[in-house]
C-alpha positions, 0 to 999 in steps of 0.5 A: 244201212241197207244195201251196200251201195246206191246202185243195184242190178236185179235180174229175174230169169228161168233156165233150161232145166237140162242146163241148171246144174251147169248154170249154178256152177258157172254162176257161183264159180265164174260169173259172181267172181268176175262181176265182183272183180269189176271196180264198183261192184261190192256184193252179189246174191243169188236166190231161187224161187219159193213159189210161182215166178221166174226160177232165179233172182240175181242181185248185185249191189254197186257203189253207184249207178254210174258203174253200169256205164263204166268202161270196165263193166261194158268191156266185160259184157262185150267180151264174155268168156267161153263158159258164159257164151255157152250159158247165156243162150240157155237163159229164158224170160230175162228181166234185167233192171239197172237201178238206183237205190231210192231208199234202203233200210235195215241190216243184213241179208234175210233168208227170204226175199219178196220182190214186187215189180210195178210202175207208178200211175201217171202223175203219181210218181212223187207221191208214190216215192214219198210213201214208199220211202217211209214204208221201207223204214217201217218194213225193216223194223217189223217182226220177221223182217230185216230190211227193205229196199226201193229201186227205180230202174234206168231204161236207157242204161239197160238198153245198151246193146252188148254181146252178152245181151245178144247171146240171150236174144237181145230182148231183155225186159226191164222192171220200172220200180222194184220193192224188195222185202227181206227177212227171216220169217217166210210168212212175214216176208210173203205178206201181200203188199198189193193194197199198200202199193196200189193205194199209194199210186202203183199201176194195175200191173204188179208182179210179186214173187217169193225167193229164198237165198242160195249164195252170197258173195262179197267183193275181195 
């Protein structure tokens, strides 16, 4: 079990404070349904920050990463609605990562989610992947947790120029590897995983943020 597909779009961003209420309405009533109408999109989630870091986290699960190269998806990105055209310029500090799901274990969606963004040290990619694949299974069974997922991004897919990206300024960041840990107990979810990652081959630049879920929607 785990995530609902073998691909995922995960995005961290801020929003101009004056536009936040409109952003939440837009994302809930237009953007999520719009994305879930694209063949291959199966689940959408939005989270709000529960501490330092980008204000919002967006997670879309897709059946496989090839969905991000599909005609239907790219046409949607190149033909944003009027509402989307108004909202996109208000997004700030966008990190938009198109990923394959390397490992995923557990059941359901937890109230709390920790995201860890990092890159492997050169030459340690395979050992880090093996270690974290096993760790994902162990984390999902720990008290207070319900699931864990390891995502590895495809920078080429993320760099495709689109009208939506241009509206945001065309300079989205990309996370290399992402570990997601979710559960129903805040302290368990927020436990420091820095030592685990670094001792198995993660590089020194590591961003850890805690989020709480706002809204979940499934494809019709």
